[in-house]
MARBA-3410 file (N, C-alpha, C, O; in Angstrom, 1 decimal):
176
-125.4,127.7,-179.6,-126.6,128.7,-179.8,-127.2,128.3,-181.1,-126.6,128.1,-182.1 ~ -128.5,128.2,-181.0,-129.4,127.8,-182.2,-129.8,129.1,-182.8,-130.1,130.1,-182.2 ~ -129.9,129.1,-184.2,-130.3,130.3,-184.9,-131.5,130.0,-185.7,-131.5,129.0,-186.5 ~ -132.6,130.8,-185.5,-133.8,130.7,-186.4,-133.8,132.0,-187.2,-133.9,133.1,-186.7 ~ -133.7,131.8,-188.5,-133.7,133.0,-189.4,-135.1,133.3,-189.8,-135.9,132.4,-190.2
-135.5,134.5,-189.6,-136.8,135.0,-189.9,-136.6,136.0,-191.1,-135.8,137.0,-191.0 ~ -137.2,135.7,-192.2,-136.9,136.5,-193.4,-138.1,136.6,-194.3,-139.0,135.7,-194.3 ~ -138.2,137.7,-195.1,-139.2,137.8,-196.1,-138.9,137.1,-197.4,-139.8,137.0,-198.2 ~ -137.7,136.6,-197.5,-137.3,135.9,-198.7,-137.7,134.4,-198.5,-137.3,133.8,-197.5 ~ -138.4,133.9,-199.5,-139.0,132.6,-199.2,-138.6,131.5,-200.3,-139.1,130.4,-200.2
-137.8,131.9,-201.3,-137.5,130.9,-202.3,-136.6,129.8,-201.7,-135.9,130.0,-200.7 ~ -136.6,128.7,-202.3,-135.7,127.5,-201.8,-134.3,128.0,-201.9,-133.5,127.6,-200.9 ~ -133.8,128.7,-202.9,-132.4,129.1,-203.0,-132.1,130.1,-201.8,-131.0,130.0,-201.3 ~ -133.0,131.0,-201.5,-132.8,131.9,-200.4,-132.7,131.2,-199.0,-131.9,131.5,-198.2 ~ -133.6,130.2,-198.9,-133.6,129.5,-197.6,-132.3,128.6,-197.5,-131.7,128.6,-196.4
-131.9,128.0,-198.6,-130.6,127.3,-198.6,-129.4,128.2,-198.3,-128.5,127.8,-197.5 ~ -129.4,129.4,-198.8,-128.4,130.3,-198.5,-128.4,130.7,-197.0,-127.3,130.8,-196.4 ~ -129.6,130.8,-196.4,-129.7,131.0,-195.0,-129.1,129.9,-194.2,-128.4,130.1,-193.2 ~ -129.3,128.7,-194.6,-128.8,127.5,-193.9,-127.2,127.5,-194.0,-126.5,127.2,-193.1 ~ -126.8,127.8,-195.2,-125.3,127.9,-195.4,-124.7,128.9,-194.5,-123.5,128.8,-194.1
-125.4,130.0,-194.2,-124.9,131.1,-193.3,-124.9,130.7,-191.9,-124.4,131.4,-191.0 ~ -125.5,129.5,-191.5,-125.5,129.0,-190.2,-126.9,128.9,-189.5,-126.9,128.6,-188.3 ~ -127.9,129.2,-190.2,-129.2,129.1,-189.6,-129.6,127.6,-189.3,-129.3,126.7,-190.1 ~ -130.2,127.4,-188.2,-130.7,126.0,-187.8,-132.1,125.8,-188.3,-132.5,124.7,-188.6 ~ -132.8,126.9,-188.5,-134.2,126.8,-189.0,-134.5,128.1,-189.7,-133.8,129.1,-189.5
-135.5,128.1,-190.5,-135.8,129.3,-191.3,-137.3,129.4,-191.3,-138.1,128.5,-191.6 ~ -137.8,130.7,-191.0,-139.2,131.0,-191.1,-139.4,132.2,-192.0,-138.6,133.2,-191.9 ~ -140.4,132.1,-192.9,-140.6,133.2,-193.8,-141.7,134.1,-193.3,-142.7,133.6,-192.6 ~ -141.6,135.4,-193.6,-142.7,136.3,-193.3,-143.8,136.2,-194.3,-143.5,135.9,-195.4 ~ -145.0,136.4,-193.9,-145.4,136.6,-192.5,-145.4,135.2,-191.8,-145.6,134.2,-192.5
-145.2,135.2,-190.5,-145.1,134.0,-189.8,-146.1,134.0,-188.6,-146.6,135.0,-188.2 ~ -146.4,132.8,-188.1,-147.3,132.6,-187.0,-146.4,132.7,-185.7,-145.5,131.9,-185.6 ~ -146.7,133.6,-184.8,-146.0,133.8,-183.6,-145.9,132.5,-182.7,-144.9,132.2,-182.1 ~ -147.0,131.7,-182.7,-147.0,130.5,-181.9,-146.0,129.5,-182.5,-145.4,128.7,-181.7 ~ -145.9,129.4,-183.8,-145.0,128.5,-184.4,-143.5,128.9,-184.1,-142.7,128.1,-183.7
-143.2,130.3,-184.1,-141.9,130.7,-183.8,-141.6,130.4,-182.3,-140.5,129.9,-182.0 ~ -142.5,130.6,-181.4,-142.3,130.3,-180.0,-142.2,128.8,-179.7,-141.4,128.4,-178.9 ~ -142.9,128.0,-180.5,-142.8,126.5,-180.4,-141.4,126.1,-180.8,-140.8,125.2,-180.2 ~ -140.9,126.7,-181.9,-139.5,126.4,-182.4,-138.5,126.8,-181.3,-137.5,126.1,-181.1 ~ -138.6,128.0,-180.8,-137.7,128.5,-179.8,-137.7,127.5,-178.5,-136.7,127.2,-178.0
-138.9,127.1,-178.1,-139.1,126.2,-177.0,-138.4,124.9,-177.3,-137.7,124.3,-176.5 ~ -138.6,124.3,-178.5,-138.0,123.0,-178.9,-136.5,123.2,-178.9,-135.8,122.3,-178.4 ~ -135.9,124.2,-179.4,-134.5,124.4,-179.4,-133.9,124.6,-178.0,-132.9,124.0,-177.7 ~ -134.6,125.3,-177.2,-134.2,125.5,-175.8,-134.1,124.1,-175.1,-133.2,123.9,-174.3 ~ -135.2,123.3,-175.2,-135.2,122.0,-174.6,-134.1,121.1,-175.1,-133.4,120.4,-174.3
-133.8,121.2,-176.4,-132.8,120.4,-177.0,-131.4,120.8,-176.4,-130.5,120.0,-176.1 ~ -131.2,122.2,-176.3,-130.0,122.7,-175.8,-129.7,122.3,-174.4,-128.6,122.0,-174.0 ~ -130.8,122.3,-173.6,-130.7,121.9,-172.2,-130.3,120.4,-172.1,-129.5,120.0,-171.3 ~ -131.0,119.6,-172.9,-130.7,118.2,-172.9,-129.2,117.9,-173.3,-128.6,117.1,-172.7 ~ -128.8,118.6,-174.4,-127.4,118.5,-174.8,-126.4,118.9,-173.7,-125.3,118.3,-173.5
-126.8,120.0,-173.0,-125.9,120.5,-171.9,-125.8,119.4,-170.8,-124.7,119.2,-170.3 ~ -126.9,118.8,-170.5,-126.9,117.7,-169.5,-126.1,116.5,-170.0,-125.4,115.9,-169.2 ~ -126.2,116.2,-171.2,-125.4,115.1,-171.8,-123.9,115.4,-171.7,-123.1,114.6,-171.3 ~ -123.5,116.7,-172.0,-122.1,117.1,-171.9,-121.7,117.0,-170.4,-120.6,116.5,-170.1 ~ -122.5,117.5,-169.5,-122.2,117.3,-168.1,-122.0,115.9,-167.7,-121.1,115.5,-166.9
-122.9,115.0,-168.1,-122.8,113.6,-167.8,-121.5,113.0,-168.4,-120.8,112.2,-167.8 ~ -121.1,113.4,-169.6,-119.9,112.9,-170.2,-118.7,113.4,-169.5,-117.7,112.6,-169.3 ~ -118.7,114.7,-169.0,-117.6,115.2,-168.2,-117.5,114.4,-166.9,-116.4,114.1,-166.5 ~ -118.6,114.1,-166.3,-118.6,113.4,-165.0,-118.1,111.9,-165.2,-117.3,111.4,-164.5 ~ -118.5,111.3,-166.3,-118.0,109.9,-166.6,-116.5,110.0,-166.9,-115.8,109.0,-166.5
-116.1,111.0,-167.6,-114.6,111.1,-167.8,-113.9,111.2,-166.5,-112.8,110.6,-166.4 ~ -114.3,112.1,-165.6,-113.7,112.2,-164.3,-113.7,110.9,-163.6,-112.6,110.5,-163.0 ~ -114.8,110.2,-163.6,-114.9,108.9,-162.9,-113.9,107.9,-163.6,-113.2,107.1,-162.9 ~ -113.8,107.9,-164.9,-112.9,107.0,-165.6,-111.5,107.3,-165.3,-110.6,106.4,-165.1 ~ -111.1,108.6,-165.3,-109.8,109.0,-164.9,-109.4,108.6,-163.5,-108.3,108.1,-163.3
-110.3,108.7,-162.6,-110.1,108.3,-161.2,-109.9,106.8,-161.1,-109.1,106.4,-160.4 ~ -110.8,106.1,-161.8,-110.6,104.6,-161.8,-109.3,104.2,-162.4,-108.7,103.2,-161.9 ~ -108.8,104.9,-163.4,-107.5,104.6,-164.0,-106.4,104.9,-163.0,-105.5,104.1,-162.9 ~ -106.5,106.0,-162.3,-105.5,106.4,-161.3,-105.4,105.3,-160.2,-104.3,104.9,-159.8 ~ -106.6,104.9,-159.7,-106.6,103.9,-158.7,-106.1,102.6,-159.2,-105.3,101.9,-158.5
-106.4,102.2,-160.4,-105.9,101.0,-161.0,-104.4,101.0,-161.1,-103.7,100.0,-160.8 ~ -103.9,102.1,-161.6,-102.4,102.2,-161.7,-101.7,102.2,-160.3,-100.7,101.6,-160.2 ~ -102.4,102.8,-159.3,-101.8,102.7,-158.0,-101.8,101.3,-157.5,-100.9,100.8,-156.8 ~ -102.9,100.6,-157.7,-103.0,99.2,-157.3,-102.0,98.3,-158.0,-101.4,97.4,-157.4 ~ -101.8,98.6,-159.3,-100.7,97.9,-160.0,-99.4,98.1,-159.4,-98.6,97.1,-159.3
-99.1,99.3,-159.1,-97.7,99.6,-158.5,-97.6,98.9,-157.1,-96.6,98.4,-156.8 ~ -98.7,98.8,-156.4,-98.7,98.2,-155.1,-98.5,96.7,-155.3,-97.7,96.1,-154.6 ~ -99.2,96.1,-156.2,-99.0,94.6,-156.5,-97.5,94.4,-157.0,-96.9,93.3,-156.6 ~ -97.0,95.3,-157.8,-95.6,95.1,-158.2,-94.7,95.2,-157.0,-93.7,94.4,-156.9 ~ -94.9,96.1,-156.1,-94.1,96.2,-154.8,-94.2,94.9,-154.0,-93.2,94.5,-153.5
-95.4,94.4,-153.9,-95.5,93.1,-153.1,-94.8,92.0,-153.8,-94.1,91.2,-153.2 ~ -94.9,91.9,-155.2,-94.2,90.9,-155.9,-92.7,91.0,-155.8,-92.1,90.0,-155.6 ~ -92.2,92.2,-155.8,-90.8,92.4,-155.6,-90.4,92.0,-154.2,-89.3,91.3,-154.0 ~ -91.2,92.3,-153.2,-90.9,91.9,-151.8,-90.9,90.4,-151.7,-90.1,89.8,-150.9 ~ -91.8,89.7,-152.4,-91.9,88.3,-152.3,-90.5,87.6,-152.7,-90.1,86.6,-152.1
-89.9,88.2,-153.7,-88.6,87.6,-154.1,-87.4,88.1,-153.3,-86.4,87.5,-153.3 ~ -87.5,89.3,-152.7,-86.4,90.0,-152.1,-86.4,89.8,-150.5,-85.3,89.6,-150.0 ~ -87.5,89.8,-149.9,-87.6,89.8,-148.4,-87.3,88.4,-147.9,-88.0,87.4,-148.3 ~ -86.4,88.2,-147.0,-86.0,86.9,-146.4,-86.7,86.7,-145.1,-86.9,85.6,-144.7 ~ -87.1,87.8,-144.4,-87.8,87.7,-143.1,-89.3,87.5,-143.4,-90.0,88.4,-143.8
-89.8,86.3,-143.1,-91.2,85.9,-143.4,-92.1,86.8,-142.6,-93.2,87.2,-143.2 ~ -91.8,87.2,-141.4,-92.7,88.1,-140.6,-92.9,89.4,-141.2,-94.0,90.0,-141.3 ~ -91.7,90.0,-141.7,-91.8,91.3,-142.4,-92.6,91.2,-143.6,-93.4,92.1,-144.0 ~ -92.4,90.1,-144.4,-93.2,89.9,-145.6,-94.7,89.8,-145.3,-95.5,90.4,-146.0 ~ -95.1,89.1,-144.3,-96.5,89.0,-144.0,-97.1,90.3,-143.6,-98.2,90.7,-143.9
-96.3,91.1,-142.8,-96.7,92.4,-142.4,-96.9,93.3,-143.6,-97.9,94.1,-143.7 ~ -96.0,93.3,-144.6,-96.1,94.0,-145.8,-97.3,93.6,-146.6,-98.0,94.5,-147.1 ~ -97.6,92.3,-146.7,-98.8,91.8,-147.4,-100.1,92.4,-146.8,-100.9,92.9,-147.5 ~ -100.2,92.4,-145.4,-101.4,92.9,-144.8,-101.5,94.4,-145.0,-102.5,94.9,-145.4 ~ -100.4,95.1,-144.9,-100.4,96.6,-145.0,-100.8,97.0,-146.5,-101.7,97.8,-146.6
-100.2,96.3,-147.4,-100.5,96.7,-148.8,-101.9,96.2,-149.3,-102.5,96.9,-150.1 ~ -102.3,95.1,-148.7,-103.7,94.6,-149.0,-104.7,95.6,-148.5,-105.7,95.9,-149.1 ~ -104.4,96.1,-147.3,-105.3,97.1,-146.7,-105.3,98.4,-147.5,-106.4,99.0,-147.7 ~ -104.2,98.8,-148.0,-104.1,100.0,-148.9,-105.0,99.7,-150.2,-105.7,100.6,-150.6 ~ -104.8,98.5,-150.8,-105.6,98.2,-152.0,-107.1,98.3,-151.7,-107.8,98.7,-152.6
-107.5,97.8,-150.6,-108.9,97.7,-150.2,-109.4,99.0,-149.5,-110.6,99.1,-149.2 ~ -108.5,99.9,-149.3,-108.8,101.1,-148.6,-109.5,100.7,-147.2,-110.5,101.3,-146.8 ~ -108.8,99.8,-146.5,-109.3,99.3,-145.2,-108.6,99.9,-144.1,-107.4,100.1,-144.1 ~ -109.3,100.2,-143.0,-108.7,100.8,-141.8,-108.0,99.7,-141.0,-107.0,100.0,-140.4 ~ -108.4,98.5,-141.1,-107.8,97.4,-140.3,-107.7,96.1,-141.1,-108.3,95.9,-142.2
-106.8,95.2,-140.7,-106.7,93.9,-141.3,-106.0,92.9,-140.4,-105.2,93.3,-139.5 ~ -106.4,91.7,-140.6,-105.8,90.6,-139.8,-105.3,89.5,-140.8,-105.8,89.4,-141.9 ~ -104.4,88.8,-140.3,-103.8,87.7,-141.1,-103.8,86.4,-140.2,-103.3,86.4,-139.1 ~ -104.4,85.4,-140.7,-104.4,84.1,-140.1,-103.8,83.1,-141.1,-104.0,83.3,-142.3 ~ -103.1,82.1,-140.6,-102.6,81.1,-141.4,-103.1,79.7,-141.0,-103.3,79.5,-139.8
-103.3,78.8,-141.9,-103.8,77.5,-141.5,-102.7,76.7,-140.9,-101.6,76.7,-141.4 ~ -103.0,76.1,-139.8,-101.9,75.3,-139.0,-101.5,74.1,-139.9,-102.1,73.8,-140.8 ~ -100.4,73.5,-139.4,-99.9,72.3,-140.1,-100.8,71.2,-140.2,-100.8,70.4,-141.2 ~ -101.8,71.0,-139.3,-102.7,69.9,-139.4,-104.0,70.3,-140.1,-104.9,69.4,-140.3 ~ -104.0,71.5,-140.6,-105.2,72.0,-141.4,-106.5,72.0,-140.6,-107.5,71.7,-141.2
-106.4,72.2,-139.3,-107.6,72.1,-138.4,-108.0,73.5,-137.9,-109.1,73.7,-137.5 ~ -107.0,74.4,-137.8,-107.2,75.7,-137.2,-106.6,76.8,-138.0,-105.7,76.6,-138.8 ~ -107.1,78.0,-137.8,-106.5,79.2,-138.3,-105.7,79.9,-137.1,-106.3,80.1,-136.0 ~ -104.5,80.1,-137.3,-103.6,80.7,-136.3,-103.5,82.2,-136.6,-103.1,82.6,-137.7 ~ -103.8,83.0,-135.6,-103.6,84.4,-135.7,-102.1,84.8,-135.9,-101.3,84.3,-135.2
-101.8,85.7,-136.9,-100.5,86.1,-137.1,-100.3,87.6,-137.0,-99.3,88.1,-136.3 ~ -101.2,88.4,-137.6,-101.0,89.8,-137.6,-102.3,90.5,-137.5,-103.3,90.1,-138.0 ~ -102.3,91.6,-136.8,-103.4,92.5,-136.7,-102.9,94.0,-136.8,-102.0,94.4,-136.2 ~ -103.6,94.7,-137.7,-103.2,96.1,-137.9,-104.5,96.9,-137.9,-105.5,96.5,-138.6 ~ -104.6,98.0,-137.1,-105.8,98.9,-137.1,-105.3,100.3,-136.9,-104.8,100.7,-135.9
-105.5,101.1,-138.0,-105.1,102.5,-137.9,-105.9,103.3,-137.0,-105.3,104.1,-136.2 ~ -107.2,103.3,-137.0,-108.0,104.1,-136.2,-107.8,103.9,-134.7,-107.9,104.8,-133.9 ~ -107.4,102.7,-134.3,-107.1,102.4,-132.9,-105.6,102.5,-132.6,-105.2,102.3,-131.5 ~ -104.9,102.8,-133.7,-103.4,103.0,-133.6,-102.8,101.7,-132.9,-102.1,101.8,-131.9 ~ -103.2,100.6,-133.5,-102.8,99.3,-132.9,-102.2,98.4,-134.0,-102.8,98.3,-135.1
-101.1,97.7,-133.6,-100.6,96.7,-134.5,-100.0,95.6,-133.6,-99.4,95.9,-132.6 ~ -100.3,94.3,-134.0,-99.7,93.2,-133.2,-99.4,92.1,-134.2,-100.0,92.0,-135.2 ~ -98.4,91.3,-133.7,-98.1,90.1,-134.5,-97.7,89.0,-133.5,-97.2,89.2,-132.5 ~ -98.1,87.8,-134.0,-97.8,86.6,-133.2,-96.5,86.0,-133.6,-96.4,85.4,-134.7 ~ -95.5,86.2,-132.8,-94.2,85.6,-133.1,-93.9,84.4,-132.2,-94.6,84.3,-131.2
-92.9,83.6,-132.5,-92.6,82.5,-131.7,-92.4,83.0,-130.3,-91.6,83.9,-130.1 ~ -93.0,82.3,-129.3,-92.8,82.6,-127.9,-93.7,83.7,-127.4,-93.8,83.9,-126.2 ~ -94.3,84.5,-128.3,-95.2,85.6,-127.8,-96.6,85.0,-127.6,-97.0,84.1,-128.3 ~ -97.3,85.6,-126.7,-98.7,85.2,-126.4,-99.6,86.3,-126.6,-99.6,87.3,-125.9 ~ -100.4,86.2,-127.6,-101.4,87.3,-127.9,-102.8,86.7,-127.5,-103.0,85.5,-127.6
-103.7,87.5,-127.1,-105.0,87.0,-126.7,-105.9,86.6,-127.9,-107.2,86.8,-127.8 ~ -105.4,86.0,-128.9,-106.2,85.6,-130.0,-106.1,84.1,-130.1,-105.0,83.5,-130.5 ~ -107.1,83.4,-129.7,-107.1,81.9,-129.8,-107.2,81.5,-131.2,-107.8,82.2,-132.1 ~ -106.7,80.3,-131.5,-106.9,79.7,-132.9,-108.3,79.6,-133.2,-109.2,79.4,-132.3 ~ -108.7,79.7,-134.5,-110.1,79.5,-134.9,-110.2,78.2,-135.5,-109.5,77.9,-136.5
-111.0,77.3,-135.0,-111.2,76.0,-135.6,-111.9,76.1,-136.9,-112.8,76.9,-137.1 ~ -111.5,75.3,-137.9,-112.1,75.2,-139.2,-113.3,74.3,-139.2,-114.2,74.4,-140.0 ~ -113.4,73.5,-138.1,-114.6,72.6,-138.0,-115.1,72.7,-136.5,-114.2,72.8,-135.6 ~ -116.4,72.5,-136.3,-117.0,72.4,-135.0,-117.9,71.2,-135.1,-118.8,71.1,-135.9 ~ -117.6,70.2,-134.2,-118.4,69.0,-134.2,-118.6,68.3,-135.6,-119.7,67.9,-135.9
-117.5,68.3,-136.3,-117.5,67.6,-137.6,-118.0,68.4,-138.8,-118.1,68.0,-139.9 ~ -118.5,69.7,-138.5,-119.1,70.5,-139.5,-118.2,71.7,-139.8,-117.6,72.2,-138.8 ~ -118.2,72.2,-141.0,-117.5,73.4,-141.3,-117.9,74.6,-140.4,-119.1,74.8,-140.2 ~ -116.9,75.3,-139.9,-117.1,76.4,-139.0,-117.3,77.7,-139.9,-116.3,78.3,-140.3 ~ -118.5,78.2,-140.0,-118.8,79.4,-140.8,-119.1,80.5,-139.8,-119.6,81.6,-140.2
-118.8,80.4,-138.5,-119.2,81.3,-137.5,-118.3,82.6,-137.5,-118.6,83.6,-137.0 ~ -117.1,82.5,-138.1,-116.2,83.6,-138.2,-115.9,83.9,-139.6,-115.9,83.1,-140.5 ~ -115.7,85.2,-139.9,-115.4,85.6,-141.3,-114.1,84.9,-141.7,-114.0,84.5,-142.9 ~ -113.1,84.9,-140.9,-111.8,84.3,-141.3,-112.0,82.8,-141.7,-111.4,82.4,-142.7 ~ -112.7,82.1,-140.9,-112.9,80.6,-141.2,-113.8,80.5,-142.4,-113.5,79.6,-143.3
-114.8,81.3,-142.6,-115.6,81.3,-143.8,-114.8,81.5,-145.1,-114.9,80.8,-146.0 ~ -113.9,82.5,-145.0,-113.0,82.8,-146.1,-112.1,81.6,-146.4,-111.9,81.2,-147.6 ~ -111.5,81.1,-145.4,-110.5,80.0,-145.5,-111.2,78.7,-146.1,-110.7,78.1,-147.0 ~ -112.4,78.5,-145.7,-113.1,77.3,-146.1,-113.7,77.4,-147.5,-113.8,76.5,-148.3 ~ -114.1,78.6,-147.9,-114.8,78.9,-149.2,-113.9,79.5,-150.2,-114.3,79.6,-151.4
-112.7,79.9,-149.8,-111.8,80.5,-150.7,-112.4,81.7,-151.4,-112.3,81.8,-152.7 ~ -113.2,82.5,-150.7,-113.8,83.7,-151.2,-113.3,84.9,-150.5,-112.8,84.9,-149.4 ~ -113.4,86.0,-151.2,-113.1,87.3,-150.6,-114.3,87.9,-149.9,-115.4,87.9,-150.5 ~ -114.1,88.5,-148.7,-115.1,89.2,-148.0,-114.6,90.5,-147.6,-113.6,90.6,-146.9 ~ -115.3,91.6,-148.1,-114.9,92.9,-147.7,-115.9,93.5,-146.8,-117.1,93.7,-147.2
-115.5,93.8,-145.6,-116.4,94.3,-144.6,-116.3,95.8,-144.5,-117.0,96.5,-143.7
END
């Protein structure tokens, strides 16, 4: 709250005493009503602006706290994956865990995992997870899934026709 002191006392000592008592401004009598109204308007506008700044700071704090919470959650997830890398002996389970936790990190509904074949010519489908379709599949030895290998090249040129091949060829992250 801003305080404008209106007083008949006009000496510098008296005005300083008014400021010491908490006044933000001081007007001596007789005063001009337009001047008083202008000061009230200026204080009101400043108070509104400060209130908006406080709201903005509170919102930024909430956003920062949420970002920190998410960052800590991602760190725990990466730690979990790292521990699994050293502890899990079943490669298939490890790959499933990597897809699952990566989807959690990215807040993704679905995810697939392809591995480059031994000749480095194709991407071989390994895992598909999709929550909204309640579907999960994995390509194990002897199983036949309707996912054909994705060639990394077509007619001697890099195959950028698929997201998976684009990512494998460019070593870039793509979030859809």
